[in-house]
C-alpha positions as CSV (number, residue, x, y, z in Angstrom):
1,X,12.0,17.3,3.7
2,X,9.5,16.3,6.4
3,X,10.2,13.4,8.4
4,X,8.9,10.2,6.8
5,X,5.6,9.1,8.6
6,X,5.2,5.6,6.5
7,X,7.9,3.2,5.9
8,X,7.6,1.4,2.6
9,X,9.6,-1.9,2.1
10,X,10.0,-4.4,-0.6
11,X,11.7,-7.6,-0.6
12,X,13.7,-6.9,-4.0
13,X,14.2,-3.9,-6.4
14,X,12.3,-5.7,-8.9
15,X,9.3,-5.0,-6.9
16,X,9.8,-1.2,-7.3
17,X,7.5,-0.7,-10.1
18,X,4.6,-2.2,-8.0
19,X,5.2,-0.4,-5.0
20,X,5.9,2.8,-6.6
21,X,2.2,3.1,-6.9
22,X,2.1,3.3,-2.8
23,X,4.6,5.9,-3.1
24,X,2.4,8.0,-5.5
25,X,-0.6,7.6,-3.3
26,X,1.2,8.9,-0.2
27,X,2.8,11.7,-2.3
28,X,-0.6,12.9,-3.8
29,X,-1.7,13.5,-0.1
30,X,1.7,15.0,1.0
31,X,2.4,12.1,3.5
32,X,6.1,11.6,4.0
33,X,7.5,8.1,3.4
34,X,10.7,6.4,3.2
35,X,11.3,3.5,0.9
36,X,13.8,0.5,1.1
37,X,14.5,-2.9,0.0
38,X,14.7,-5.2,3.0
39,X,14.6,-8.9,2.6
40,X,13.1,-11.4,5.4
41,X,15.4,-13.9,3.8
42,X,18.4,-12.4,2.7
43,X,18.9,-9.3,5.1
44,X,16.9,-10.6,8.3
45,X,18.9,-8.6,10.7
46,X,18.5,-5.2,8.6
47,X,14.6,-6.2,8.4
48,X,14.5,-6.5,12.1
49,X,16.2,-3.6,13.3
50,X,14.4,-1.3,10.5
51,X,10.8,-2.7,12.2
52,X,12.1,-2.4,15.6
53,X,13.5,1.1,15.7
54,X,10.7,2.6,13.3
55,X,8.4,4.1,16.1
56,X,11.2,6.3,17.3
57,X,12.0,7.7,13.8
58,X,8.4,8.6,13.6
59,X,7.1,6.1,11.4
60,X,3.3,5.4,12.1
61,X,2.7,2.6,9.9
62,X,4.6,0.2,7.3
63,X,3.4,-0.9,3.6
64,X,5.3,-4.2,2.8
65,X,5.4,-5.5,-0.7
66,X,6.8,-9.1,-1.3
67,X,6.3,-12.1,-3.5
68,X,6.5,-16.0,-3.5
69,X,6.4,-16.9,0.3
70,X,5.8,-13.1,1.1
71,X,7.3,-13.5,4.7
72,X,8.5,-9.9,4.7
73,X,5.2,-8.4,6.3
74,X,4.9,-11.1,8.8
75,X,8.5,-10.5,9.9
76,X,8.0,-6.7,10.0
77,X,4.7,-7.2,12.1
78,X,6.6,-9.5,14.6
79,X,8.9,-6.7,15.6
80,X,6.3,-3.8,16.1
81,X,2.8,-3.0,16.9
82,X,2.5,-0.3,14.4
83,X,0.0,-1.2,11.6
84,X,1.5,-3.5,8.5
85,X,-0.2,-3.1,5.3
86,X,0.9,-6.0,3.0
87,X,0.7,-5.9,-0.8
88,X,1.3,-9.5,-2.4
89,X,3.5,-9.1,-5.6
90,X,3.1,-11.3,-8.6
91,X,6.6,-12.5,-8.6
92,X,6.4,-16.1,-9.4
93,X,4.6,-18.7,-11.9
94,X,1.6,-18.6,-9.6
95,X,1.0,-15.1,-10.5
96,X,0.9,-13.7,-6.8
97,X,-1.6,-16.0,-5.3
98,X,1.1,-17.5,-3.2
99,X,2.0,-14.2,-1.9
100,X,-1.6,-13.5,-1.3
101,X,-2.3,-16.8,0.5
102,X,1.0,-16.5,2.5
103,X,0.0,-12.9,3.6
104,X,-3.5,-13.7,4.7
105,X,-2.7,-16.5,6.8
106,X,-0.9,-14.7,9.7
107,X,-1.2,-16.4,12.9
108,X,-3.8,-14.8,15.4
109,X,-2.2,-12.0,17.4
110,X,0.4,-10.8,14.8
111,X,-2.1,-8.8,12.3
112,X,-1.2,-8.0,8.9
113,X,-3.8,-6.1,6.6
114,X,-3.5,-7.6,3.3
115,X,-4.3,-5.7,-0.2
116,X,-4.8,-7.1,-3.7
117,X,-2.0,-8.4,-5.7
118,X,0.1,-6.0,-7.8
119,X,-0.3,-2.4,-8.5
120,X,-3.7,-1.9,-7.4
121,X,-3.0,-3.7,-4.3
122,X,0.0,-0.9,-3.7
123,X,-2.1,2.0,-4.4
124,X,-4.8,0.9,-2.0
125,X,-2.2,0.3,0.3
126,X,-0.8,4.0,0.0
127,X,-4.6,5.3,0.4
128,X,-5.2,2.8,3.4
129,X,-2.2,4.3,5.0
130,X,-3.7,7.7,4.3
131,X,-6.8,6.8,5.7
132,X,-5.0,5.5,9.1
133,X,-3.4,9.0,9.3
134,X,-6.6,10.9,8.5
135,X,-8.2,9.4,11.6
136,X,-6.5,11.9,13.6
137,X,-5.8,14.6,11.0
138,X,-8.8,16.6,9.9
139,X,-7.0,18.6,7.0
140,X,-6.0,15.2,5.7
141,X,-9.7,13.6,6.1
142,X,-11.0,16.7,4.3
143,X,-8.3,16.1,1.2
144,X,-9.4,12.3,1.2
145,X,-13.1,13.3,1.0
146,X,-12.5,15.8,-1.7
147,X,-10.5,13.2,-3.4
148,X,-13.4,10.7,-3.5
149,X,-15.7,13.4,-4.6
150,X,-13.6,14.1,-7.6
151,X,-13.3,10.4,-8.3
152,X,-17.0,10.1,-8.3
153,X,-17.6,13.2,-10.4
154,X,-15.1,11.6,-12.7
155,X,-17.0,8.6,-13.4
156,X,-20.3,10.5,-13.4
157,X,-18.8,12.7,-16.4
158,X,-17.7,9.5,-18.2
159,X,-20.9,7.9,-18.2
160,X,-22.5,11.0,-19.8
161,X,-19.8,11.0,-22.5
162,X,-20.6,7.4,-23.0
163,X,-24.4,8.1,-23.3
164,X,-23.7,11.1,-25.9
165,X,-21.7,8.5,-27.9
166,X,-24.5,6.0,-27.7
167,X,-26.7,8.7,-29.3
168,X,-24.5,9.5,-31.8
169,X,-24.4,6.0,-32.9
170,X,-27.9,5.4,-32.7
171,X,-27.7,3.1,-29.9
172,X,-29.6,4.8,-27.4
């Protein structure tokens, strides 16, 4: 198994269903990752040590999912200069809005990129990490380009099928 280059963290194992989408996106491009639970509040020392030692282990970026106050991404960013990509998790009555607002209010000087709330955000976080890596990896960039082309082709095919259905139903 290749050495992980992306670290995926989540504040609770209940976040796995969302954060699995980031792992799937990385796996699609054969980007090695590691995933763990580490809480900014319940295990702060573990979180700080993980972030502080990540570069030496070969980690090049983090994807961090957390709900509610969503401090995890900010805590990780405070201990490293590696890119941190946050995924707000829908875990409270506020449906993730609290996590999104907490994430996008990082103080100047400690940047955290923020994705959408939930599974779409986790998938995009994985793809964004691939894009970061592809900036210096021509093979990965080519595979990313091919994936985008395939996605566009799929949309065009679906549109053509829709037009055929409209015609068959006498609506076109």
